[in-house]
C-alpha positions as CSV (number, residue, x, y, z in Angstrom):
1,M,204.3,-152.0,-58.0
2,N,203.7,-151.4,-61.7
3,L,200.9,-149.0,-62.8
4,E,199.3,-148.5,-66.2
5,E,196.5,-146.1,-67.2
6,Y,193.3,-147.7,-68.4
7,E,192.6,-146.8,-72.0
8,N,188.8,-146.0,-71.7
9,Q,188.3,-145.2,-68.0
10,D,189.8,-143.3,-65.1
11,G,192.2,-145.1,-62.8
12,M,195.1,-147.4,-63.2
13,K,195.8,-151.1,-63.7
14,V,198.1,-152.4,-61.0
15,W,200.6,-155.3,-60.9
16,L,202.0,-155.9,-57.4
17,S,205.4,-157.5,-56.6
18,E,205.5,-160.6,-54.6
19,G,206.5,-158.6,-51.5
20,E,203.6,-156.2,-52.0
21,V,201.2,-159.2,-52.3
22,E,202.5,-160.4,-49.0
23,Q,202.2,-156.9,-47.4
24,L,198.6,-156.9,-48.5
25,I,197.8,-160.3,-47.2
26,E,199.4,-159.4,-43.9
27,Q,196.9,-156.6,-43.5
28,F,194.2,-159.2,-42.8
29,E,194.1,-160.9,-39.4
30,D,190.6,-162.2,-39.8
31,T,190.6,-165.7,-41.4
32,E,187.6,-165.1,-43.7
33,R,189.1,-161.9,-45.1
34,R,192.5,-163.5,-45.5
35,I,190.9,-166.4,-47.4
36,A,189.1,-163.9,-49.7
37,I,192.3,-161.9,-50.5
38,Q,194.4,-165.1,-51.1
39,L,191.8,-166.6,-53.4
40,A,192.2,-163.6,-55.6
41,A,196.0,-163.1,-55.3
42,R,197.0,-166.8,-55.1
43,C,194.3,-168.5,-57.2
44,G,193.4,-165.7,-59.7
45,L,189.7,-165.8,-58.8
46,R,187.3,-163.0,-59.7
47,S,185.4,-161.4,-56.8
48,S,182.2,-163.3,-57.5
49,E,184.1,-166.5,-57.7
50,V,185.8,-165.9,-54.3
51,L,182.3,-165.7,-52.8
52,N,181.4,-169.2,-54.1
53,V,184.4,-171.2,-52.9
54,A,183.5,-173.9,-50.4
55,P,185.6,-176.6,-48.7
56,A,184.2,-179.2,-51.1
57,H,185.8,-177.3,-54.0
58,V,189.3,-178.1,-52.8
59,A,190.4,-181.3,-54.5
60,D,193.5,-183.4,-54.4
61,T,194.2,-184.4,-58.1
62,D,197.0,-185.9,-60.1
63,A,198.0,-182.3,-60.9
64,G,198.2,-181.5,-57.2
65,T,195.8,-179.7,-54.9
66,M,193.4,-177.8,-57.1
67,L,190.5,-175.4,-56.5
68,R,187.4,-176.3,-58.6
69,V,185.6,-173.2,-59.9
70,W,182.3,-174.6,-60.9
71,E,180.9,-171.5,-62.6
72,S,182.8,-168.5,-63.7
73,A,181.1,-165.2,-63.4
74,K,182.1,-164.3,-67.0
75,T,182.2,-167.5,-68.9
76,D,179.9,-169.8,-67.0
77,K,182.5,-172.6,-67.5
78,Y,184.1,-175.0,-65.1
79,R,187.8,-174.8,-64.5
80,E,190.4,-175.9,-62.0
81,T,193.2,-173.7,-60.7
82,P,196.1,-174.6,-58.3
83,V,195.6,-173.6,-54.7
84,P,198.5,-173.2,-52.3
85,P,198.7,-175.9,-49.6
86,N,198.3,-173.5,-46.7
87,L,195.2,-171.9,-48.3
88,A,193.7,-175.3,-49.1
89,T,194.1,-176.4,-45.5
90,T,192.6,-173.1,-44.2
91,I,189.5,-173.5,-46.4
92,R,189.0,-177.1,-45.3
93,T,189.5,-176.2,-41.7
94,V,187.0,-173.3,-41.8
95,G,184.4,-175.8,-43.0
96,D,185.3,-178.2,-40.2
97,I,185.2,-175.5,-37.5
98,R,181.9,-174.0,-38.7
99,D,180.3,-177.5,-38.7
100,E,178.5,-176.6,-41.9
101,P,178.0,-178.7,-45.1
102,A,181.2,-178.8,-47.2
103,D,179.4,-177.0,-50.0
104,E,178.8,-173.8,-47.9
105,P,181.0,-170.9,-49.0
106,A,184.1,-170.2,-46.9
107,V,183.6,-166.4,-47.3
108,D,180.3,-164.9,-46.3
109,A,180.3,-161.5,-47.9
110,T,179.2,-159.5,-50.9
111,T,181.4,-158.1,-53.8
112,R,180.9,-154.7,-52.2
113,T,182.2,-156.0,-48.9
114,L,185.3,-157.4,-50.7
115,R,185.9,-154.0,-52.2
116,N,185.6,-152.4,-48.8
117,W,188.0,-154.9,-47.2
118,I,190.6,-154.3,-49.9
119,G,190.0,-150.5,-49.8
120,D,190.6,-150.4,-46.0
121,A,193.8,-152.5,-46.3
122,T,195.2,-150.4,-49.2
123,D,194.3,-147.2,-47.5
124,E,196.4,-148.4,-44.5
125,L,199.3,-149.5,-46.8
126,E,199.2,-146.1,-48.6
127,S,199.4,-144.4,-45.2
128,V,202.3,-146.6,-43.9
129,T,204.3,-146.7,-47.1
130,N,203.6,-143.2,-48.5
131,D,203.0,-144.9,-51.9
132,P,200.0,-143.4,-53.7
133,G,199.9,-146.5,-56.0
134,W,198.1,-148.4,-53.2
135,S,195.1,-146.2,-53.8
136,Y,194.5,-147.8,-57.2
137,V,194.7,-151.5,-56.0
138,G,191.4,-153.4,-56.3
139,M,190.3,-157.0,-56.2
140,H,190.8,-157.4,-60.0
141,D,194.4,-156.2,-59.7
142,L,195.1,-159.3,-57.6
143,R,193.9,-161.5,-60.5
144,R,196.0,-159.5,-62.9
145,T,199.0,-159.8,-60.6
146,W,198.5,-163.6,-60.2
147,A,198.4,-164.1,-64.0
148,T,201.5,-162.0,-64.7
149,S,203.4,-163.6,-61.9
150,L,202.8,-167.0,-63.3
151,R,203.9,-165.9,-66.8
152,S,207.0,-164.3,-65.3
153,A,207.8,-167.6,-63.6
154,D,207.7,-169.2,-67.1
155,V,204.4,-171.0,-66.6
156,D,203.2,-171.8,-70.1
157,A,200.8,-169.1,-71.3
158,M,198.2,-171.7,-72.3
159,V,198.3,-173.3,-68.9
160,V,197.8,-169.8,-67.3
161,C,194.8,-169.3,-69.7
162,D,193.4,-172.7,-68.6
163,W,193.8,-172.0,-64.9
164,G,192.4,-168.4,-65.2
165,G,189.5,-169.4,-67.4
166,W,190.5,-167.3,-70.4
167,D,189.2,-168.8,-73.7
168,D,192.1,-167.5,-75.8
169,L,195.6,-166.2,-75.4
170,D,194.8,-162.8,-77.0
171,T,192.3,-161.9,-74.2
172,F,194.9,-162.8,-71.6
173,L,197.7,-160.9,-73.3
174,D,195.6,-157.8,-74.0
175,H,193.9,-157.4,-70.6
176,Y,195.9,-159.3,-68.0
177,R,199.6,-159.8,-68.7
178,G,200.3,-156.1,-69.3
179,T,203.7,-155.3,-68.0
180,H,206.2,-157.7,-66.7
181,S,206.2,-158.4,-63.0
182,P,208.5,-156.3,-60.8
183,E,210.5,-159.5,-60.1
184,A,211.0,-160.2,-63.9
185,Q,212.0,-156.6,-64.5
186,R,214.5,-156.8,-61.6
187,R,215.9,-160.0,-63.0
188,E,216.4,-158.4,-66.4
189,R,218.0,-155.2,-64.9
190,E,220.6,-157.4,-63.2
191,K,221.8,-158.4,-66.6
192,V,222.9,-154.8,-67.2
193,D,225.9,-153.6,-65.2
194,W,225.1,-149.9,-65.3
195,L,221.5,-150.3,-64.2
């Protein structure tokens, strides 16, 4: 887990390692909550975007299975972002099981509810791991982690901007990329014998 103080507010920005993202996801046994957390951590969605995702928004395209984000909370622009196959299947299945129209949201909650869900999960993780860093993790940190993980895996920065809905590279670099992912730092440390 990497932490960095905010410049103009209390608290910390957080970047989770892949293992920590998995730990967080595992805290949720409820399918709806798991979908919500994965949409943030695996697709880079903002909280309000998570609440709008419906089975009809999962599309098989020439680029692979994508999630169509019809309106961004901040930019009001359409974008497409990759969605992991297991998450795409879960979202589609929820729609089938509920026997609702395909454009009904998969997650029936509010942004406050999302904050509560992640707060409960991170409180439990802090208790289990004795790592106070978990107390700083919020929904937006999952988007931050997602973007940084993509860049650390050498995904082109402009593609990350496109998938994440950032209009320019400077915004992404200034507010989201931040530190290198824990995996990238570990990879670089391994290059130095005495570290």
